[in-house]
C-alpha positions in Angstrom: -2.3 24.8 -32.6 -3.9 25.6 -29.1 -5.1 22.4 -27.5 -8.9 23.1 -26.6 -10.5 21.6 -23.5 -14.1 21.8 -23.2 -15.6 21.2 -19.7 -19.6 20.4 -20.4 -21.9 19.0 -18.3 -21.6 21.4 -15.5 -24.8 23.1 -14.1 -24.5 27.0 -13.4 -25.5 27.2 -10.4 -23.9 24.0 -9.0 -21.4 25.0 -5.5 -20.4 21.8 -4.6 -16.3 20.9 -5.4 -15.2 19.8 -8.8 -12.1 18.4 -9.6 -11.1 18.0 -13.3 -7.8 16.8 -14.3 -5.7 18.6 -16.9 -3.3 16.3 -17.5 -3.0 15.1 -21.0 -0.7 16.7 -23.9 0.3 20.3 -23.8 2.4 22.4 -25.6 5.9 23.4 -25.0 8.9 25.8 -26.0 12.0 27.2 -24.4 13.4 30.7 -24.1 16.8 31.8 -22.5 15.3 34.4 -20.6 12.2 35.8 -18.5 11.5 38.4 -21.3 7.8 37.5 -21.8 5.2 34.3 -22.8 6.3 32.7 -26.0 3.8 32.6 -28.9 5.4 29.9 -31.1 5.2 26.2 -29.1 6.8 23.7 -32.0 6.8 20.4 -29.6 4.2 18.4 -27.8 4.5 17.3 -24.4 2.3 14.8 -22.1 1.6 16.4 -18.2 2.8 15.0 -16.5 6.5 13.9 -17.3 9.5 15.7 -17.8 10.8 18.2 -20.7 12.9 15.0 -22.0 9.5 13.7 -23.3 8.5 16.5 -26.1 8.2 15.4 -29.5 10.1 16.7 -31.5 12.9 16.9 -28.5 13.3 20.9 -27.3 16.7 19.8 -25.3 19.6 17.6 -26.3 20.5 14.6 -23.7 22.6 15.8 -20.9 21.8 19.7 -21.5 19.4 20.3 -18.8 22.0 19.5 -15.8 23.2 21.7 -13.1 27.1 22.3 -13.2 27.2 22.9 -9.4 26.2 19.2 -8.8 28.9 17.8 -11.2 31.2 16.0 -9.1 33.6 13.4 -10.2 31.2 11.0 -7.4 33.3 7.8 -8.3 33.4 8.1 -11.8 37.1 9.3 -12.2 35.9 12.1 -14.5 34.1 15.3 -14.2 31.3 15.5 -16.3 30.0 18.8 -17.7 27.3 19.0 -20.3 25.2 22.1 -18.8 24.8 24.5 -20.9 21.7 25.8 -20.7 21.7 27.3 -17.5 19.4 30.2 -17.9 16.4 28.2 -19.9 12.7 28.3 -19.0 10.8 26.0 -20.6 6.6 26.9 -21.2 3.8 24.5 -20.9 0.5 25.8 -22.6 -3.3 24.6 -23.3 -6.7 26.1 -23.5 -9.5 25.0 -21.5 -13.1 26.3 -21.0 -15.0 25.7 -18.4 -18.2 27.1 -17.1 -17.7 27.9 -13.0 -21.4 28.6 -12.4 -21.3 29.9 -8.6 -18.2 29.0 -7.4 -16.5 31.1 -5.0 -13.1 28.9 -5.3 -11.1 28.2 -8.3 -8.0 26.7 -7.7 -5.3 25.6 -10.1 -3.4 22.5 -8.4 -0.3 21.1 -9.8 1.1 18.2 -7.3 4.9 18.9 -8.3 6.9 20.7 -10.5 10.6 21.6 -11.0 11.5 24.2 -11.0 10.8 27.6 -9.9 6.9 27.2 -10.9 5.1 30.5 -12.7 1.7 30.5 -13.8 0.1 32.4 -16.2 -3.8 32.8 -17.6 -4.6 34.5 -20.2 -1.5 36.6 -20.2 -1.5 37.4 -16.4 1.4 36.0 -14.1 -1.6 34.5 -11.6 1.5 33.2 -9.1 4.0 31.5 -8.5 6.0 29.0 -6.4 10.1 28.7 -6.2 9.3 25.2 -4.3 10.2 21.9 -6.1 8.7 19.0 -4.1 5.6 20.5 -2.7 2.6 21.6 -4.5 1.5 24.6 -6.2 -2.1 25.8 -5.7 -3.1 29.3 -7.0 -6.2 30.9 -7.0 -6.8 31.6 -10.8 -10.8 32.8 -10.6 -9.4 36.6 -11.0 -7.7 36.0 -14.4 -10.2 33.9 -16.0 -12.6 35.1 -18.4 -16.2 35.1 -18.5 -17.9 31.7 -19.1 -17.9 30.1 -22.5 -14.6 31.9 -23.3 -11.5 29.9 -23.7 -8.8 30.3 -21.1 -4.6 30.2 -22.0 -2.9 28.7 -19.3 0.8 28.8 -19.4 3.0 27.1 -17.2 6.8 27.9 -16.8 9.4 25.9 -15.2 13.2 26.7 -15.4 17.2 25.7 -14.4 17.9 24.3 -10.9 20.5 26.2 -10.6 18.4 29.7 -11.3 16.5 29.1 -7.5 16.9 31.0 -5.0 19.6 30.2 -1.8 16.6 29.9 0.3 14.8 27.0 -1.0 15.9 22.8 -1.5 17.3 22.1 -4.8 17.4 18.5 -4.7 21.0 17.8 -3.6 22.0 14.2 -4.5 25.8 13.8 -5.6 25.1 10.6 -7.4 23.0 12.2 -10.2 23.8 14.7 -13.2 20.8 15.5 -14.7 18.3 17.6 -13.1 15.8 17.6 -16.1 12.9 20.1 -15.4 9.1 19.7 -15.5 5.7 19.6 -14.5 6.0 16.0 -13.0 2.5 15.2 -11.0 -0.7 15.7 -11.8 -2.6 19.5 -12.7 -6.0 19.9 -11.6 -8.8 22.6 -11.4 -10.5 22.9 -8.2 -13.8 24.3 -8.0 -16.4 25.2 -4.8 -18.3 27.0 -3.0 -18.0 28.6 0.3 -17.5 27.4 3.2 -14.4 25.8 1.4 -12.5 22.7 3.0 -9.0 23.9 2.2 -7.3 21.0 4.6 -8.0 17.8 6.3 -6.3 15.8 8.7 -7.2 12.7 10.1 -5.9 11.1 13.1 -6.8 7.2 14.0 -7.3 6.7 17.4 -7.4 3.0 17.5 -7.1 2.5 21.7 -10.5 4.7 21.7 -12.1 3.1 18.5 -12.1 6.9 17.1 -11.0 9.3 14.6 -9.9 12.4 15.2 -11.0 15.2 12.5 -9.1 18.6 12.0 -10.6 20.3 9.0 -9.4 23.8 7.9 -12.5 25.8 6.4 -12.3 29.0 4.5 -15.3 31.3 4.8 -16.0 34.2 2.5 -18.8 36.8 2.7 -21.3 36.2 5.5 -20.5 35.3 8.9 -23.3 32.8 9.4 -22.6 29.3 11.3 -22.5 26.6 9.3 -22.5 23.1 9.7 -20.2 20.5 8.6 -21.3 16.7 7.6 -19.2 13.9 7.7 -19.9 10.1 6.3 -17.2 7.5 6.7 -16.9 4.8 4.3 -15.2 1.5 3.6 -12.9 2.5 0.5 -13.6 -0.8 -1.4 -17.3 -2.1 -0.3 -18.6 1.9 0.6 -20.1 0.6 3.3 -21.3 3.4 5.6 -19.5 3.2 8.9 -20.2 6.7 10.7 -22.0 9.5 9.6 -23.0 12.9 11.4 -23.4 16.2 11.6 -20.8 18.8 13.6 -22.8 21.8 14.2 -21.2 25.3 14.2 -23.2 27.4 17.0 -20.9 30.1 16.6 -20.8 33.1 13.6 -18.1 32.1 11.2 -15.5 35.1 11.0 -14.6 35.4 7.4 -11.0 33.4 6.5 -9.5 30.7 7.6 -10.8 28.5 10.8 -10.5 25.3 12.4 -12.9 22.4 13.1 -11.6 19.9 15.4 -13.7 16.8 16.2 -14.3 13.1 16.7 -16.1 10.4 14.7 -16.7 7.0 16.4 -16.0 4.2 14.4 -17.8 1.0 15.4 -15.7 -2.5 14.3 -12.9 -0.7 12.7 -10.4 -2.7 11.0 -6.5 -2.0 11.6 -4.6 -0.8 8.7 -1.5 -2.8 8.2 1.0 -3.7 5.2 -0.8 -7.7 5.8 -4.2 -6.2 5.6 -4.3 -2.8 4.2 -7.7 -1.7 5.1 -8.9 1.8 3.9 -11.5 4.3 4.5 -13.0 7.4 3.1 -14.3 10.6 4.9 -16.6 12.6 3.2 -16.9 16.2 4.6 -19.5 18.9 3.1 -20.2 22.0 4.2 -23.4 23.9 2.3 -21.0 24.8 -0.5 -18.3 21.8 -0.6 -17.8 19.0 -0.2 -13.6 16.6 0.1 -13.0 13.4 0.7 -9.7 12.2 2.7 -8.3 8.3 2.2 -6.8 6.9 5.7 -6.4 3.7 7.6 -6.9 3.3 10.9 -3.5 2.5 12.4 -0.1 4.1 14.8 3.0 3.9 14.6 5.9 4.7 17.0 9.1 4.0 18.4 9.2 1.4 21.1 11.6 3.6 23.7 14.5 1.4 25.1 13.2 -1.6 22.9 14.8 -0.8 20.0 12.3 -1.5 17.6 8.9 0.3 16.1 5.3 0.0 17.0 2.9 -0.6 14.1 -1.0 -0.2 15.9 1.1 -0.8 19.4 2.8 -4.0 18.6 6.4 -4.7 18.0 7.0 -4.5 13.9 10.0 -5.8 12.1 10.3 -3.5 8.7 11.9 -5.7 5.5 12.3 -4.0 2.1 14.7 -1.9 -0.2 14.5 1.8 -1.6 13.0 4.2 -4.2 15.5 6.5 -5.7 13.1 7.8 -8.2 14.9 11.3 -8.6 17.8 8.9 -9.9 14.9 7.0 -12.1 14.3 9.5 -13.8 17.1 9.9 -15.6 17.5 6.0 -16.6 17.4 5.5 -20.4 14.5 3.4 -20.6 12.8 5.4 -18.0 10.1 6.7 -20.3 6.6 7.9 -19.1 6.7 4.5 -16.2 7.1 6.7 -13.4 3.3 7.6 -14.3 2.0 4.6 -15.5 -0.2 3.6 -12.9 -0.1 -0.3 -13.8 3.7 0.0 -14.1 3.9 1.6 -11.1 0.9 -0.5 -9.1 3.1 -3.7 -10.8 6.2 -2.3 -9.1 4.8 -2.0 -5.6 3.1 -5.6 -5.8 6.4 -7.5 -7.3 8.3 -6.1 -4.2 5.4 -6.9 -2.1 6.3 -10.2 -3.6 10.1 -10.2 -1.9 8.3 -10.2 1.2 9.1 -6.6 2.2 6.8 -4.7 4.0 8.6 -1.5 3.7 10.2 1.3 1.6 12.2 4.5 1.7 11.4 6.6 -1.1 15.1 8.0 -1.0 16.3 11.7 -1.6 13.3 12.4 -3.5 9.1 12.2 -3.6 7.3 10.7 -6.7 4.3 11.0 -8.3 1.6 11.4 -5.9 -0.4 8.8 -7.0 2.6 6.0 -5.5 1.4 7.0 -2.4 -2.3 6.2 -2.9 -0.8 2.9 -4.7 1.4 1.9 -1.4 -1.7 2.7 0.8 -3.6 -0.2 -1.2 -0.7 -2.9 -2.0 0.4 -1.8 1.9 3.7 -0.5 2.6 5.4 1.3 5.2 7.1 4.6 3.5 10.0 6.3 5.3 9.3 9.6 3.0 12.9 11.4 2.8 13.2 15.0 1.7 15.6 15.6 -1.4 18.8 16.8 0.6 21.7 14.7 0.9 24.8 17.3 1.2 27.2 14.8 2.9 29.3 16.0 6.3 29.3 19.2 8.2 31.8 21.0 6.2 29.4 20.1 2.5 26.5 20.6 4.7 27.3 23.8 5.6 28.4 25.1 2.1 25.0 23.6 0.6 23.0 24.7 2.9 24.0 28.2 3.8 21.2 30.0 2.5 18.5 28.0 3.7 17.7 28.9 7.3 15.8 26.7 9.5 12.6 28.8 9.3 12.8 28.6 5.3 13.1 24.6 5.8 10.5 24.6 8.1 7.8 26.2 5.3 9.0 23.8 2.8 8.2 20.8 5.7 5.0 22.2 6.7 3.7 22.0 3.0 5.1 18.3 2.3 3.3 17.2 6.0 -0.1 18.7 4.5 0.2 17.0 1.4 0.8 13.4 2.7 -0.3 13.3 6.4 -3.4 11.1 5.6 -1.8 8.7 4.4 -1.3 5.3 6.0 2.0 4.7 4.4 3.7 7.1 5.4 5.3 6.5 8.8 8.5 8.3 9.1 9.3 12.0 8.0 12.5 11.9 7.1 14.4 15.2 6.9 17.5 14.4 4.8 20.0 11.7 4.0 23.3 11.4 5.0 24.2 15.0 6.0 25.4 16.5 9.3 24.1 19.8 10.1 21.5 21.6 12.8 19.6 23.4 10.5 17.3 20.4 9.6 16.8 19.3 13.7 15.9 22.4 14.2 13.4 22.9 11.4 11.9 19.0 12.7 11.2 20.4 15.7 9.2 23.7 14.4 7.1 21.4 12.2 6.5 18.4 15.0 3.7 19.5 16.6 1.4 19.9 13.1 2.1 15.9 12.4 -1.0 15.2 15.2 -0.1 11.5 14.6 3.3 11.8 16.2 5.1 9.9 13.1 8.9 9.9 14.5 11.5 11.6 12.0 14.6 10.7 10.9 17.2 13.1 10.9 20.0 12.0 8.4 23.2 11.4 10.5 22.4 14.6 12.0 21.7 14.4 15.9 18.2 13.1 16.1 15.7 16.3 16.6 14.0 14.1 19.4 14.7 10.7 21.8 11.3 9.1 20.3 13.0 9.4 16.4 14.3 6.6 14.5 18.4 6.6 13.2 19.1 5.4 10.1 22.4 3.5 9.4 24.1 2.4 6.4 26.8 -0.1 6.9 28.5 -0.7 3.7 30.7 -3.0 4.9 32.8 -2.9 1.1 33.1 0.6 1.2 36.2 0.8 3.3 37.8 -1.3 0.6 36.2 0.8 -2.1 37.8 3.9 -0.7 41.4 2.3 -0.1 41.4 1.0 -3.5 40.6 4.3 -5.4 42.8 6.0 -3.4 45.7 4.0 -4.3 46.0 2.5 -0.4 47.3 -1.2 0.2 44.4 -3.4 1.0 44.5 -7.0 2.3 43.4 -10.0 0.0 40.0 -11.2 -0.4 40.8 -14.3 1.6 38.4 -14.0 5.1 36.4 -11.1 3.6 33.0 -12.7 4.8 34.7 -13.9 8.1 36.3 -10.8 9.2 32.6 -8.7 8.5 30.7 -11.1 10.2 32.5 -12.1 13.1 34.0 -8.5 14.3 32.5 -5.7 15.6 30.8 -3.7 12.3 30.2 -0.3 12.8 26.6 0.7 11.4 27.7 3.9 9.3 26.0 6.6 12.2 28.7 9.2 13.0 26.4 10.7 15.5 26.1 9.2 19.6 23.4 6.6 19.8 21.8 8.2 23.1 18.5 7.6 24.5 17.5 6.6 20.6 17.0 3.0 20.7 15.4 2.4 17.2 17.9 1.6 14.2 16.8 1.5 11.1 19.5 0.2 8.5 17.9 1.7 5.4 21.1 1.1 3.1 23.3 -1.4 2.0 25.9 -3.5 0.5 28.1 -1.5 -2.0 27.5 -4.2 -5.3 25.8 -2.1 -7.6 25.4 -3.8 -11.0 23.9 -2.0 -14.1 21.2 -3.9 -15.5 23.6 -5.6 -18.1 25.8 -7.0 -15.4 28.7 -4.5 -15.7 29.8 -2.4 -12.7 29.0 1.1 -11.5 31.2 3.7 -10.9 31.4 2.6 -7.7 32.3 -0.4 -8.0 34.5 -0.7 -10.6 37.4 -1.1 -8.3 35.4 -3.5 -6.1 34.8 -6.5 -9.2 38.2 -5.9 -11.3 40.5 -5.7 -7.9 38.6 -6.8 -4.6 36.8 -9.9 -6.4 38.4 -10.3 -9.8 37.2 -14.1 -10.0 33.3 -12.3 -10.7 35.0 -11.6 -14.6 31.4 -12.2 -16.3 28.1 -10.7 -16.0 26.6 -14.2 -14.8 29.4 -14.9 -11.8 28.9 -11.0 -10.4 25.0 -11.4 -10.6 25.6 -14.6 -8.7 28.3 -12.8 -6.1 25.9 -9.8 -5.7 22.6 -11.6 -5.0 24.6 -14.5 -2.8 25.7 -11.8 -0.7 23.1 -9.8 -0.3 21.3 -12.1 0.6 23.7 -13.7 3.5 23.8 -9.8 4.9 20.2 -9.4 5.0 19.8 -12.6 6.8 22.9 -11.0 9.1 21.4 -8.2 10.1 18.0 -9.4 10.9 19.3 -12.6 12.6 20.5 -10.8 15.6 17.2 -8.6 16.4 19.6 -5.6 16.7 17.0 -3.2 14.3 14.0 -2.4 13.8 14.2 -2.3 10.0 16.6 -3.8 7.5 15.8 -2.3 3.5 19.0 -2.9 1.3 19.8 0.2 -1.4 18.1 0.1 -4.1 14.8 -1.4 -5.7 14.9 1.5 -8.0 17.1 3.4 -9.3 19.2 4.4 -12.8 21.3 2.3 -14.9 23.9 3.7 -17.1 26.6 1.7 -18.5 27.8 4.2 -20.9 29.1 7.4 -20.3 27.8 9.3 -18.4 27.9 6.0 -16.3 25.4 5.5 -13.1 27.2 5.2 -9.7 24.2 3.3 -8.1 21.6 0.6 -9.7 18.7 -1.4 -9.0 17.9 -5.1 -9.4 16.6 -5.3 -12.5 17.9 -6.6 -16.0 14.2 -5.8 -17.6 13.0 -2.7 -15.6 10.0 -2.2 -18.3 8.8 -5.8 -17.6 10.2 -5.9 -14.3 12.0 -8.9 -14.4 14.4 -9.5 -12.0 18.2 -9.7 -12.5 19.6 -13.3 -11.9 20.0 -14.9 -8.9 18.1 -12.0 -7.0 14.8 -13.7 -6.8 16.7 -16.8 -5.8 18.5 -15.6 -2.7 17.3 -12.5 -1.5 13.7 -13.3 -1.7 14.6 -16.1 1.3 16.4 -14.0 3.0 13.7 -11.7 3.2 10.5 -14.6 4.9 8.8 -13.2 7.6 10.3 -16.6 9.5 13.6 -15.9 8.6 16.6 -18.3 9.3 20.7 -17.6 9.3 23.7 -20.6 9.3 26.2 -18.7 11.7 29.2 -19.8 9.7 31.3 -17.7 7.8 34.8 -19.9 7.3 35.8 -19.9 3.4 38.0 -23.2 4.5 37.8 -25.9 7.0 39.9 -28.4 8.3 38.7 -31.8 6.9 37.6 -34.2 9.6 37.7 -31.8 11.6 34.2 -31.2 14.3 32.8 -28.2 13.8 29.3 -26.6 15.6 26.7 -24.8 13.5 24.5 -22.5 15.4 21.3 -22.0 13.3 19.7 -18.7 14.2 16.0 -18.7 13.7 13.7 -16.0 13.7 9.8 -15.0 13.4 8.4 -11.9 12.5 4.8 -12.9 12.2 2.2 -12.5 15.4 1.7 -16.5 15.0 3.8 -19.4 16.9 5.8 -21.5 14.0 6.9 -24.7 14.7 8.8 -27.3 12.1 12.0 -29.0 11.1 15.4 -27.5 9.9 16.8 -29.7 7.0 20.5 -29.3 7.6 22.6 -31.0 4.7 25.9 -31.1 3.6 26.1 -31.1 -0.3 29.6 -32.0 -2.6 28.6 -31.6 -6.1 25.1 -33.0 -6.3 25.4 -35.5 -3.4 24.2 -34.5 0.1 27.2 -36.1 2.5 25.3 -35.2 6.0 21.8 -34.8 6.7 20.3 -34.0 10.0 16.7 -32.7 11.0 16.7 -31.0 13.6 12.8 -29.7 15.4 12.1 -25.8 16.2 9.5 -24.0 17.6 9.5 -19.7 17.6 6.9 -18.0 19.4 5.3 -15.1 17.9 8.0 -12.5 17.1 10.4 -14.8 18.5 14.0 -15.5 18.2 16.3 -18.7 18.8 19.4 -19.8 18.2 20.1 -24.3 17.6 23.2 -25.7 17.6 24.3 -28.6 15.6 27.6 -30.6 15.2 29.0 -31.5 12.2 32.0 -34.2 11.6 33.7 -33.4 8.3 34.6 -35.8 5.8 38.1 -36.5 4.9 37.6 -35.8 1.3 38.7 -32.5 0.2 36.7 -30.0 -2.1 34.2 -27.2 -2.5 30.7 -27.7 -0.4 28.1 -26.3 0.2 25.8 -26.1 3.5 22.4 -25.9 3.5 19.7 -25.1 6.0 16.1 -25.3 5.3 12.7 -24.5 6.5 9.2 -24.6 5.3 7.2 -21.3 5.9 3.4 -21.4 4.4 5.0 -23.8 1.6 7.5 -21.8 1.0 10.9 -23.2 1.4 13.1 -20.8 2.6 16.9 -21.6 2.8 20.3 -20.1 4.0 23.2 -21.0 2.0 27.2 -21.1 2.7 29.6 -22.7 0.8 33.6 -23.2 1.8 36.2 -25.3 0.7 37.6 -28.5 2.8 40.9 -28.5 2.6 
């Protein structure tokens, strides 16, 4: 049975823009070849989503992955479930619409994987081999006359059938590369002149908004006016309005209108105050809306920081690895459930996060709108992870910098109005010249001049950021899986935090001072508390005392909290983002390699101890006991450095309550008066004479920030 969408209530002579959602229930089937459009569709499927959501199922689990990516990444096994290498999945629905006098009738698919082909009324209307950028196709020539039903069929294929010249989405930690129409689908109907793209460029220094509008003009070459309204997104209060007159004849085709709008009394956008505006542009035949925030973002050359709205800003947060979550057994429709996605961002905000990396792949576009409104800085990472130079050259061998520049261009055009997107991230942990060349090919397209991250390749500019992945347990993992001898765990924390540490950056740091730590600490646990394939040896051989889920959850949370304190307290890094806030969790074969910190991902309930130990470590006013000994001598006198940092623009003054605790008994208590300037850092020293009584002790340094207790805790034995 066909699905019928009837669009009514539109006047026949209407020429201004109408956007009509085609989301909903579609029909779906599959074939093994591109031999023709199928006629039988036995299953239904939601759009957006993935093909594993069809009812009844049209594919068995684990049979849609690509064998070229089935590596033994920490598993000890080479899984091979890829049986349908040439399968095509066909989506179908019908719609009826009166296009009136519309000059433009486009179909826009925000994202779909892999290799999208669009058929309307039995004819190929267009295709797109790119998989992580929109598909926009002119379908007007293929439509039936008004009042008649149109049949829309969209096919997506398997990843291994893609040409070598496009990015496939490389990620060694994934097994499944499930196809699907994974983002919104809509019709765009408009008259002419048509506004095909808008770029908003905030100029906070001069209180202006620069607007660059791409206008498509069909038919006559008469001059046209472009009117604008800027209004506050929530209150709808008008901030500015006017008309940009075009005095010269407008040539047929695409042109640029570049102008500035005064923004009197504008409010800055930031994670602390995510204030949004709407820009409405109108021609005689079209109108389009772009949401934006008045904010700037750049690196502070020579200072090791980033600047938000011209001021030093410290990034704190996590990663969302959405493509891994796509293969999570608990995923369901969660990535497309607006309430869940909003709650996810709000839950992370409550952890004192102000930043996230959308890691190795892009979520649906609605996520960026939510990040804009909730208030996050997003490092937006293209789905490329190929590893060292050899693997990079092999996996990217068919992709030239020109090919990659074309993909980057389409990505940027879709995202450049989002205030949340502050860093273009070209790739993850890959060593290749291709991405750097592509970055510089497209850099100038972004008139806001956001910095780029080039993974583990050389930075493409001195104004860019560098990513660092200091997994201090990785060397132990590497030794253990290769049956090398390692030292016992005794003194592990002291060794790591006292000795100079590598940041996991295999390129020279030359004139690129802004380093963002966006992956650590290699202690992943599945949501049931079992280790992942990458942490089996860590828990069983390096720290075998963590032999229950409860003990592992507690140890993980404590280590993550301490490491977060450490990286933040020394003020050497522009950002500290742990890995990972959202990922996949599969305790049963095929097991996952990474995971997140939820025990119940559907209800967004954190694993035990995570909130208790990790949230204080990310507090805007932070504290760290800079002591890492696990054993101390009874009766000895020790000096305790206490690092305090202030990420805010307000002065903080208060007290540090320092307590030495044995069991439930407070053995020693000290109070230290402290003061921190805005964005300040101070070190206060305290001397303690340890008790003669041997046993297990806990040292707690506690401050109060806006009514919230912020603690740093160290546990050790007195012997």
